[in-house]
N, C-alpha and C positions, 0 to 999 in steps of 0.2 A: 504494500500500500504506500510505498515511498513516492511513486509517480502518480499522484491522484489528480493532476491538472493537465490540460491538453498541452500547455507549453512545456511542462516537464517531460511529458510523454514524447513530444517531438524532439526535445533536447537529448533524450536517451538514444536516438538514432543518429549515428555519426557516419563519417566517411568509411569507417572500418566495420560497418554493420551490414550484414546480409539479411534482407527482408524477404521472407518466404511466405507466399500466399498458398493456402491449402484448401482445396474444395473437398469436403468430407462426404464420403458415401458409406453405404451400409457394408459393402465388401471391398470397394476399390476407391482410393483417394488419388487426387491429382494436385501437383505442386508446380509453382513457377518461382524463380528467384530474381530479385531486383536489388539495386543499390538505393541509397537514400534519395537520389534524384529521380528514380523511376526507370533507370536504365536496366534492361533485362539481360541477364547472363545465360538463361536457359533458352535453347533454340526451339524447344517444344515442351509442352507440359510433361512432367515426369509422373508416370503412373506406377502406383505400388499398392499392394494388397493390405487389407486390414489384418495382418498376421505378423508374427515375429520375424519371419523371413522378409516380408515386405518392409517392415520398419527398419531392419538392418540395411536393406538396399537403399532406403530413403536416407539413412545416416551417411552411407558412402557417397551418395549423390550430393548431399549437402557439403561434405568435405571437399568434393571436386569443385563445387561452385565457389566455396570459400577460397580455394587455391587459385581459381581462375580470376577472381576479382580482387584478390589480396585482402580478404576480409578476416576479421578476428572474432567477431561475435555474430550470433544468429538470433533473429526475432521471428519465430514462426507464428503466423496469424491464421485463424480459422473461424468458421461459424460454429456455434454450439448446437450442432445438429443432433438433437435427441441424446442418446447415449453412445452414438457411434464414435465420438471423439475421445471417450474416456481412456481407452487403451493407448492410443497414440499420444494423448496428453501426458499420461503417466510415463510413457517411454521417453518422451522428450525431456520431461522434468528431471527424471533420474539421470539424464546425461547432460545436465547443465543448460538445456535450451528451454527456458520457461515458456510454455504456450501462451498465446494471446487470443482473446476473443473479440470479434467484431460483431456488431449488431446486425442480425439478418435483415432487419428493416432498412438499415443503411446500405447494405449490399444490393438490395432490390432497387432502391432509389438511385444508386450510383452507377449501376451497370449500363444505363442509357447514355451516360456522358460521352463515351468513346465513339459509339456508332449510332446513337439515337434509336436504338433497338432494344426491345425487352427480351430478346432471345437469351436463354440460359444454356450454357454449354460448359464442358470441362476445360476449355481453354480460356474462356472469358472470366469466369468466376474467380480463379486464383489471382488474376491480375487485379480485379476490383478489390479483393480482400487485401492484397499487398498495398494497394493505393491508400486504403483506409488506415492501415497500420502506419504508413509513412506520414499521413496527415495527423497522427496522434489520436485517432478515433478508435481506440481499442481499450480492453479491460484485462485485468489480470485475474483469471479464474483461480479459485481456491480448490486445491486437491488435498483433502485432509490426510494426515498420516497417523500411524500409531493408534492410541486409544481414541482419538477424535474420529478416525475413520471407522473404528469398531462401533462407536456409539451412533454415528450417523446411519450406518448400515442396519444395525439392530433396531434402531428407532423407526426406520422406514418399514422394516418388517413388522414391527409392533403396530404401527399406524395402519398398515394394510390389514392385519388381523383384526384390528378394532373396527375398521370400515366394513370388512366382510361380516363380522358379528352383527353390526347394526343392520346391514342389508338383509341378513338371514332373519334377524328379529322382526324386521318389517314384513318379510314374507310369511313368517309364522303368524303375525297379526292379521295379515290378509287371509291366511288359511282359516283362522278363527272366525273372521267376519263372514266367511262363506259357509263353513260347515258347523261351527259351534259358537254362534254369536253370544250365547248366554254365559260363556266362560268368564267374561269380565265381571259378571255379577258376583262371582265367588272370589276370583283373583283379579285384583285391579291391574296387576303387572303381568304381562303375558309370559314373562320368563321367571315367575315365582317358582322356587325350587320344589316345594311340595306339589304344586300343580303339574310341573313337568314330570315328576316322578310318576304321578298317576297317569298322565297322558301317554307315557311310554308303553303302558300295559293296556290302556283303554283310551284310544284317540278320540272316539266319537261318543256323544251323549248316551247312545244305546249301549255301548260297551261299558260305560261307567255304571249304568243302572244294573247291568248284569254281573258286574265285577263282584267276586266273592271275598275280597280282602275286607277284613273287619274294620268298620268305621267309615270306609269310603262311601258306601251306599248311603249311610246316614247323612254325611256331609252334603252330598249332592241333592238328596231328596229333601233335606231340610231347607236347602236353598231353592227348592222348587225348580230344578233344572228340567227343562223340556226341550225336545228336539225341534227347534224352529229353523234350523239350517237346511242346506241343500241335502237331499236324501239320496240322490243318485250317485253313481261311481264311488261308493263307499270304500271298496277295496283299494282303489287308486288313491283315495284321500288318506287312508291309513298309511300307505307306503310313502306318500309325499311328506306327511308329518314326521314319520320316522327318519326320513332322510334329512329333513330340515333340522330336527332336534339334534341328530348326530353331528351334522356339520356345524351347528351353532355351538355345541359343547366343545367341539374340537378347536374352533377359533378362539373361544373364551379361554380355554386351557393354554393355547399357544400364546395368546397375548400375555397371560400371567407368567409363563415361563420366560418369555422375552423380557418382560419388565424386570424380573428377578436378575437376569443376566446383565441388563443395562445398569441397574442399581449397583451391582457389584463393580462395574467398570467405571461408573461416574465418580466413585469415591476417589479415583486417581486424579481427578481434575482439582487443581488447587482452589480452595476457598468456596467450592460450590455449596457446601453445607450451610454457609452463611446466608445464602439466598432464602433458605427455609425459615429464617427468623422473621421474614416479612409475612404478616398475616394475610392469608389468601394465596400465597405462593406455595405450591406443593411440589412433590418430586417430579410429576409428569411435566410441569411447566419448566422446571430446571433442566430436565432431560431434553425437552423439545428445544429450548433455547440453545443449549450447548451443541446439540446435534446439528442445528442449522447454522450457527455462527462459527463453530469450530474453535480454534485457538484464538481467544479474544485478544491476546497480546499482539496479534498482527494488525490491529486497528489502532490508529493514532488518536482517533477522536470518536466518541459515541455517535456523532452525526453520520459517520460512515456506516454504522450498523443500522441507523434509521433509514438511510438510503437503500441498504441491502434488503430491508424488510418491505420496501415500497411505501414507506411512510414519509418520504421527502415531500415537503410542501411545494406545490406548483401554483404560482400566481398567474392570474389571468388579467394582465394589464397591457394597455396599448394606448399611448397618447392620453386622451381624456377618459378613456374607458377603463373602468376598474371593475372587474368581474369577481366572482366568488372563488376563493382559493380552494384547492382540493389536494389530496394526496396523490402521488404518482402511480401507485399500484404496480410499479416496475421493480421487481425484486423477487425474493423467495416467498412464495405464497404461503407456505407452511409456517415460516417464521412470523409472517404478519398475523396469521391466525392464532398462533401460540401467544403472541403479545396481546392481541385483542381479548382472548379468553382470560389472560392474566389480569388485564385491566378490569374486566367485568368482575373477576373474583375478588380483587383487592377492594373494589368499590363496595362489595357486599360484606367483607370481613375486616377491613382496616379503617379505623376512625380517621386517621390522618389523610388517607386518600379520599374519603368521603368529604372532608373539609375542602380539599383541593378541587374536587368535582363541583362542590357547591359554589366555591369562589369563581371557577371558570364560567359557570352557567348563570351567575347572578351579578357579576361585576358590572359596574356602570358603563365602562368603556369596552366596546367590542365583546359582549357576552357570547359564549359559545353555545351551540346547540348540543343536545345530549351526546350525539354520535361524535361530534367534533371534540367534545370534552374527553370521551373515551379514547380517542386517538391521541390527544395530548397526554393523557395519563399513561398510555402505552409507551409514548416517547420518553416520559419521565422514568418509567420502569427501565428502559434501555440505559439511561444515564446512571440509575441506581445500580443495576446489574454490572455495568461496566466498571464503576468505581469499586464495587465489592470484589469482583473477580480479578481486577488488575492490581489492587493494593492490599486486599485481604482484610479490610476493615469490617467491623461488625455493623449491622444495620441499626441506625439510630433515628427513630421517627422524629424526635425534636430537631435534630440537625437537618434532616431532610426538609422539614417545614420551614426552618430558618433560612435555608438556601434559596427559597422561592422569593423572587423580587416582585414586589407589588408597587404600582405607582402611588406616590404619596398624594393624599387629598390636598386640594388647593386651599 
């Protein structure tokens, strides 16, 4: 994060720099090499496969281009095309060639500048990408290592299991509304443990009435359960529910196992336990934040994390027109969601954050709407998290409130 302005990014490219534009594909990549003025050293695009052999051939080609142009350093630029760049990015980083990302939107807009054509091909795109790198329009992607890589991967698996469990829970609720709508009269929660235990043996109301287990018939009959659901295809309905319950239990168990693994690993992150001293901040929030941000020491300022989360404020101003500001929404969506959920949670559990929210929404000058205040609190949490994780201090509500600057009354 040392080169976080366009001027500094441009200054990083010197006469001794070889700029390589790479068009990323699912199986085959294409590359072209240029100097800082845009002069090309490659006579044609270099094609290489997305494999170890292809990467090694690409490395040899880069060395040839460096020797041809008398270059000492390499700046490889590429579009972040899904997950296809991961292996190449890791390979380049391990060999001292830190990969750079250019915005796909910029590539799309810039490719018409040379020939006034929207045509996309393997020869054109690497040149456009290299041109954007030369203009300083690139970003440094973060490829986590060690425990940070472990936490990010495990948390992604945990979130997937959680989302699958929610999806299956919704399908189970749909099944109840079709075949057993009276179930909610006895169990308000569709995944109540005692209810699911009964349903495994007796999925339909008729099965429950006939069930011989002591006490079950009494529970349902006392609740006046009657079969008002769909009566046809009952064999298929029983099988469907068995599958749904089995899959749901598997995802819930998987999420719990992954959570236990992540909790064991996150203890290796310095000062992360200090975050839990904030009322409303739990282990899942701490895990989600670390998984998305990685090593927080790589950031020089918490505003960089705010930008990473898509919480950077975008102003709508032009001449005399002053529009309403909004957040950029450009960044890591999951990090933005984690911080928003954290803001809602501290608002419910933390008195000091409730006072901040009240101040933001009732102040005389520029009062915020409720959603705007939640965003402001999320950004405040970024600053608090940053200070705790970088310096190891303990959370102090009084100091946090004292650091807030309010305009003095006239």
